[in-house]
C-alpha positions in Angstrom: 157.6 94.5 -142.6 158.6 92.7 -145.7 157.4 89.4 -147.1 160.3 87.4 -145.5 159.4 84.8 -142.9 161.8 82.6 -140.9 162.2 79.0 -142.0 161.4 77.5 -138.6 160.2 78.9 -135.3 163.2 80.3 -133.4 165.5 79.9 -136.4 166.2 83.3 -138.1 167.8 82.0 -141.3 166.9 79.1 -143.5 169.8 77.2 -145.2 172.1 80.2 -145.0 175.8 80.3 -145.8 177.6 82.4 -143.1 180.7 84.1 -144.5 181.7 85.7 -141.1 182.4 83.0 -138.7 185.6 83.0 -136.6 187.6 80.0 -135.3 190.2 80.4 -132.6 192.7 77.5 -132.3 194.3 77.4 -128.9 197.7 76.8 -130.3 197.3 79.9 -132.5 196.5 82.1 -129.5 199.6 80.7 -127.7 201.8 81.3 -130.7 200.6 84.9 -131.1 201.3 85.5 -127.4 204.8 84.0 -127.9 205.3 86.5 -130.8 204.1 89.4 -128.6 200.6 89.7 -130.1 197.0 88.8 -129.0 194.0 87.2 -130.6 191.8 89.8 -129.0 192.0 93.6 -128.4 192.3 95.1 -125.0 189.0 95.1 -123.2 187.5 92.3 -125.4 186.7 89.0 -123.7 188.4 86.0 -125.5 185.6 83.8 -126.9 185.6 80.0 -126.9 185.1 78.0 -130.1 184.8 74.2 -130.7 183.4 72.3 -133.6 180.5 71.1 -131.5 179.5 74.5 -130.3 179.9 75.9 -133.8 177.6 73.3 -135.4 175.0 73.6 -132.6 175.0 77.4 -133.1 174.7 77.1 -136.8 171.8 74.7 -136.5 170.1 77.0 -134.0 170.5 80.0 -136.4 169.5 78.1 -139.6 173.0 78.3 -141.0 173.7 75.3 -143.3 177.4 76.2 -143.9 180.0 78.6 -142.5 183.2 79.9 -144.0 185.7 79.9 -141.2 188.4 82.6 -140.7 191.2 83.0 -138.2 191.5 86.6 -136.9 193.8 88.5 -136.9 195.6 86.2 -139.2 199.4 86.7 -139.6 200.7 89.7 -137.5 203.6 92.0 -138.4 206.5 89.5 -138.1 209.4 88.6 -140.4 208.6 87.0 -143.7 209.9 83.5 -142.8 208.0 83.5 -139.5 204.9 84.8 -141.1 205.0 82.2 -143.9 205.4 79.4 -141.4 202.5 80.7 -139.3 200.2 81.1 -142.4 201.0 77.6 -143.5 200.2 76.1 -140.1 196.9 78.1 -139.8 195.9 77.1 -143.3 196.6 73.4 -142.8 194.6 73.6 -139.5 191.7 75.1 -141.4 191.9 72.4 -144.1 191.7 69.8 -141.4 188.5 71.4 -140.0 187.0 71.5 -143.5 187.9 67.8 -144.2 186.1 66.8 -141.0 182.9 68.5 -142.0 183.1 69.3 -145.7 179.3 70.0 -146.1 179.3 72.4 -143.1 182.5 74.3 -143.2 184.5 76.2 -145.7 187.6 78.3 -144.9 189.4 81.5 -145.7 193.2 81.2 -146.0 195.5 83.6 -144.2 198.5 85.1 -146.0 201.9 86.6 -144.9 201.2 90.1 -146.3 202.5 92.7 -146.9 205.3 90.5 -148.5 203.6 89.9 -151.9 205.9 87.1 -153.1 205.4 85.1 -149.9 201.6 85.8 -150.0 201.4 84.6 -153.6 203.2 81.4 -152.8 200.9 80.7 -149.9 197.9 81.7 -151.9 198.7 79.0 -154.5 199.3 76.4 -151.8 196.1 77.2 -149.9 193.9 77.2 -153.0 195.5 74.6 -155.2 196.7 72.1 -152.6 194.6 72.6 -149.6 191.5 73.6 -151.7 190.4 76.4 -149.3 187.6 78.6 -150.4 189.0 82.1 -150.3 191.3 84.5 -148.4 190.7 86.4 -145.1 192.5 89.7 -144.9 192.7 92.4 -142.2 192.3 96.0 -143.2 196.1 96.7 -143.0 199.4 94.9 -142.6 201.8 97.0 -140.5 200.2 100.1 -142.0 199.9 98.9 -145.6 196.2 98.8 -146.3 194.9 96.1 -148.6 193.9 98.5 -151.4 197.5 99.8 -151.7 198.9 99.6 -155.2 202.0 98.0 -153.8 199.8 94.9 -153.5 198.7 95.0 -157.1 200.4 91.7 -158.0 198.3 90.1 -155.3 195.2 91.8 -156.5 195.8 90.7 -160.1 196.2 87.1 -159.1 193.2 87.1 -156.8 191.2 88.7 -159.7 192.5 86.1 -162.2 191.4 83.3 -159.9 188.1 84.9 -158.9 189.1 84.3 -155.2 186.7 85.8 -152.6 188.6 88.2 -150.4 187.0 88.7 -146.9 188.3 91.9 -145.3 187.9 92.2 -141.5 189.0 95.3 -139.6 191.8 95.4 -137.1 193.2 98.0 -134.8 194.4 101.1 -136.8 198.2 101.4 -137.3 198.5 104.8 -135.7 198.6 104.9 -131.9 197.2 107.4 -129.5 193.5 107.3 -130.5 191.3 108.1 -127.5 189.5 105.0 -126.4 187.5 106.4 -123.5 188.3 103.2 -121.6 186.5 101.2 -124.3 187.6 98.5 -126.7 188.9 100.0 -130.0 186.6 97.7 -132.0 183.4 99.6 -130.8 184.1 102.5 -133.1 187.4 102.1 -134.9 186.5 98.9 -136.7 183.7 100.6 -138.7 186.1 103.5 -139.6 188.8 100.9 -140.6 186.4 99.4 -143.2 185.6 102.9 -144.5 189.3 103.6 -144.8 189.8 100.5 -147.0 186.7 101.3 -149.1 188.1 104.8 -149.6 191.5 103.5 -150.7 189.9 101.0 -153.1 187.8 103.8 -154.6 190.6 106.4 -155.1 193.1 103.8 -156.4 190.3 102.3 -158.6 191.4 98.9 -157.4 188.3 96.9 -158.5 188.3 98.8 -161.8 191.9 98.0 -162.5 191.5 94.4 -161.5 188.2 93.2 -162.9 187.2 90.0 -161.3 188.1 91.0 -157.7 185.5 89.8 -155.3 185.8 91.7 -152.1 183.6 91.2 -149.0 183.5 94.0 -146.4 182.5 92.8 -143.0 180.0 94.3 -140.6 177.7 95.6 -143.4 180.6 97.5 -144.9 181.3 99.3 -141.6 180.1 102.9 -142.0 180.2 102.7 -145.8 176.5 103.0 -146.4 176.5 106.3 -144.5 179.8 107.6 -145.9 179.5 106.5 -149.5 178.3 109.7 -151.1 180.6 111.8 -148.9 183.6 109.7 -150.2 182.8 110.8 -153.7 183.1 114.5 -152.9 186.9 114.7 -152.9 187.0 116.7 -156.2 184.8 119.4 -154.6 187.5 120.2 -152.0 190.5 119.4 -154.2 190.0 119.5 -157.9 192.9 117.2 -158.7 191.1 114.3 -157.0 188.7 114.2 -159.9 191.4 112.4 -161.9 191.5 109.6 -159.3 187.8 108.9 -159.2 186.2 106.3 -161.5 183.4 107.5 -163.8 180.9 105.8 -161.5 182.3 106.0 -157.9 179.1 104.9 -156.2 178.8 102.0 -158.7 182.3 100.9 -157.8 181.5 100.9 -154.1 178.3 99.1 -154.6 180.2 96.4 -156.5 181.7 95.3 -153.1 180.0 92.6 -151.1 178.9 93.3 -147.5 177.8 90.9 -144.8 175.1 91.3 -142.2 177.2 90.9 -139.0 176.1 93.5 -136.4 173.8 95.5 -138.6 170.5 93.7 -137.9 168.8 96.6 -136.1 166.3 99.2 -137.1 168.9 101.9 -137.5 171.7 100.2 -139.4 170.0 97.7 -141.7 167.8 100.2 -143.6 171.0 102.1 -144.5 172.8 99.0 -145.5 169.9 97.7 -147.6 169.4 101.1 -149.3 173.1 101.1 -150.3 174.0 97.5 -151.0 173.0 95.8 -154.2 170.7 92.8 -153.6 173.3 90.5 -155.3 176.1 91.8 -153.0 174.6 91.0 -149.6 175.8 88.0 -147.5 174.9 86.5 -144.2 177.4 87.1 -141.4 177.1 86.1 -137.7 180.5 87.1 -136.3 180.3 84.0 -134.0 181.9 83.5 -131.5 183.1 87.1 -131.0 179.4 88.0 -130.9 177.4 85.5 -128.8 175.0 83.1 -130.5 172.0 84.9 -128.9 173.0 88.2 -130.5 173.5 86.5 -133.9 170.0 85.0 -133.6 168.5 88.4 -132.8 170.5 90.1 -135.6 169.3 87.6 -138.2 165.7 87.6 -137.0 165.4 91.4 -137.3 166.7 91.3 -140.9 164.4 88.4 -141.8 161.3 89.7 -140.1 161.7 93.5 -140.3 164.2 94.1 -143.0 161.6 94.6 -145.8 163.2 91.9 -148.0 161.1 90.1 -150.6 161.4 86.4 -151.1 163.9 86.7 -154.0 166.1 89.2 -152.1 166.1 87.0 -149.0 167.0 83.9 -151.0 170.0 85.8 -152.5 171.0 87.0 -149.1 170.8 83.7 -147.4 172.4 81.5 -149.9 172.2 82.6 -153.6 175.0 85.2 -153.5 177.3 83.1 -151.3 176.7 80.0 -153.4 178.0 81.9 -156.4 181.1 82.9 -154.5 181.6 79.5 -152.8 180.3 76.9 -155.3 181.6 74.0 -153.2 179.2 75.0 -150.4 176.2 75.6 -152.7 174.7 72.1 -152.1 171.0 72.1 -151.4 171.0 75.9 -151.1 171.7 76.1 -154.9 169.0 73.5 -155.6 166.5 75.4 -153.5 167.4 78.6 -155.2 166.7 77.0 -158.6 163.3 75.7 -157.6 162.2 78.6 -155.5 161.8 76.5 -152.4 163.2 77.5 -149.1 166.0 75.2 -147.9 164.1 74.3 -144.7 161.4 72.7 -146.9 163.5 69.6 -146.8 162.9 65.9 -146.7 162.9 63.8 -143.5 166.2 62.3 -144.6 167.8 65.7 -145.1 166.6 66.8 -141.6 168.1 63.6 -140.2 171.4 64.4 -141.9 171.4 67.8 -140.3 170.8 66.3 -136.9 173.6 63.8 -137.4 176.0 66.6 -138.4 175.5 68.0 -134.9 
């Protein structure tokens, strides 16, 4: 066991910033259904989300602020339809943030793979709506987000220093055996590894310094596969020209969140691979129930072997650097060495009023 301790009894985190928190507007689900798509995969129960349940869950888990995302974003539709849907989603997110600016941030969605339309919506979402980053899925109609065809988007995101949160979706090829189970149980982790592999062999972060990429679910299977991914030149000599000089260093420059890796098997691998300054809290609420998120966080805090400085970076320090608008008291606590739950009575009252 490490030196980490929970901030309050029953509260796994203390003043955390959650970068993996879904919101599911009812109108969005209806619109996707009208377009022939769904907000959930076959076999997955559709979760419910309201502002009140979100804030109650955040308080129960010790999450001070959450960066909202709408999954699966913009599906494979025509450019004009995709642009209209992205605009409506982003304006909806901006409204949620405006209602609770100290508790919520938001990731914009974009009408990719149309780069021109995506760049136009990126500018609107960041410069007009003042959203906090961009939520991507692993691929858009088979174009994975590390594809060089998206280089103009990568360049602009790098120039702006925009956090890019990449969430898996169903793979583009059909016919995978599901064994009667939801695709997300195993394919989501492989989808994230596919993206990481593409980013590595196209040297995307190297060619676009300033890219800030977050891989969800602890990086999927990246911690286990990282070294294997670098072995391409051993089976095909020509691949050596495609690898950066420090392939593991490039992969470790990517951020990962803690969603669904708070257990005695997964977290040791994630912690061994991920840099301490690249780890972020993720709850995956409400796709994963609040009770699961609490247990996931509690295992990491109590049994993850994190020292006080590592835990402070994980809970709020790293996220505050990515999302300065949400830094708030977390940044102040980071500077003083205090834990954010060591707060005044007035601050505790503010937290209760926010609920």
